[in-house]
C-alpha positions as CSV (number, residue, x, y, z in Angstrom):
1,M,0.0,-0.1,0.0
2,K,1.5,3.3,-1.0
3,I,-0.3,5.4,1.6
4,K,0.9,5.3,5.2
5,K,0.0,6.7,8.6
6,G,1.0,10.3,8.9
7,D,0.8,11.1,5.1
8,N,-1.0,14.3,3.9
9,V,-3.7,13.3,1.5
10,I,-6.4,14.9,-0.6
11,V,-9.8,13.3,-1.4
12,I,-10.3,13.0,-5.1
13,S,-13.9,11.8,-5.4
14,G,-17.0,11.3,-3.3
15,K,-18.9,13.8,-1.0
16,D,-15.8,15.1,0.5
17,K,-13.9,15.8,-2.7
18,G,-11.2,18.5,-2.3
19,K,-10.7,18.0,1.5
20,T,-7.3,17.5,2.8
21,G,-6.1,15.8,6.0
22,A,-3.6,13.5,7.6
23,V,-4.0,9.8,7.6
24,V,-4.7,8.7,11.2
25,R,-4.8,4.9,10.6
26,A,-4.3,2.6,7.5
27,F,-6.2,-0.7,7.1
28,P,-4.0,-2.6,4.4
29,K,-6.3,-5.7,4.2
30,E,-9.4,-3.7,3.5
31,N,-7.5,-1.1,1.3
32,R,-9.0,1.8,3.4
33,V,-7.5,4.7,5.3
34,L,-8.9,6.8,8.1
35,V,-8.3,10.5,7.2
36,E,-8.8,13.3,9.8
37,G,-11.9,15.4,9.2
38,V,-13.2,13.4,6.2
39,N,-16.2,11.0,6.0
40,I,-17.8,12.1,9.3
41,K,-21.0,10.3,10.2
42,F,-23.3,10.8,13.2
43,I,-24.1,7.8,15.4
44,H,-27.2,7.9,17.6
45,K,-26.8,6.3,21.1
46,K,-30.0,5.3,22.9
47,P,-30.3,6.3,26.5
48,G,-29.0,3.5,28.9
49,K,-28.2,2.9,32.5
50,N,-25.1,5.1,32.5
51,I,-26.4,7.6,29.9
52,Q,-29.4,9.5,31.0
53,K,-30.0,11.1,27.6
54,G,-29.6,9.9,24.1
55,Q,-26.6,11.2,22.2
56,K,-25.6,12.2,18.8
57,I,-21.9,11.2,18.4
58,E,-19.6,12.2,15.3
59,K,-17.5,9.3,14.1
60,A,-15.0,9.4,11.2
61,L,-15.2,6.4,9.0
62,P,-12.5,4.9,6.6
63,V,-12.3,6.0,2.9
64,H,-11.0,3.6,0.2
65,I,-7.5,4.3,-1.0
66,S,-8.6,4.7,-4.6
67,N,-10.5,8.0,-3.5
68,V,-7.4,9.5,-2.1
69,M,-4.0,10.8,-3.4
70,I,-0.9,11.8,-1.6
71,V,-0.2,15.7,-1.5
72,D,3.1,16.5,-3.1
73,P,5.3,18.3,-0.3
74,K,6.8,20.7,-2.9
75,T,3.8,21.7,-5.0
76,K,0.9,21.0,-2.7
77,K,-1.0,19.2,-5.5
78,P,-2.1,15.5,-5.6
79,T,0.6,13.2,-7.0
80,R,1.2,9.5,-7.6
81,V,4.0,7.6,-5.8
82,K,7.0,5.9,-7.3
83,F,9.4,3.6,-5.5
84,S,13.1,3.4,-5.9
85,M,15.9,1.7,-4.1
86,E,18.8,3.6,-2.4
87,K,21.5,2.0,-0.4
88,G,19.3,-1.1,0.1
89,K,16.3,1.0,1.3
90,K,13.0,1.3,-0.5
91,L,12.1,5.0,-0.8
92,R,8.8,6.7,-1.8
93,I,9.2,9.4,-4.4
94,S,6.7,11.9,-5.7
95,S,6.0,11.5,-9.5
96,K,5.5,15.3,-10.1
97,S,8.4,16.9,-8.4
98,G,10.8,14.0,-7.6
99,T,11.1,14.7,-3.9
100,K,11.0,12.1,-1.2
101,I,7.7,11.4,0.7
């Protein structure tokens, strides 16, 4: 998976198109990422023994990785990721500017 925790990404499709945020958590088996401030849903809690009133809680849900792209650190625009080997280490490189991610 080319997107990792801590990367700055931009949403390229869906209801949150154009929003940017940092990846909070990655789910590689499901091909999804949890992005800060994107795909917010309201969950309604019923009143229970501990909770006297019902509540409306905001929860961020994961987004599919095909709907996000990494933001290029130099140009601040969405970019693809290339890999290259340098001294036995695998590096992620921005396709547009050629800078390390």
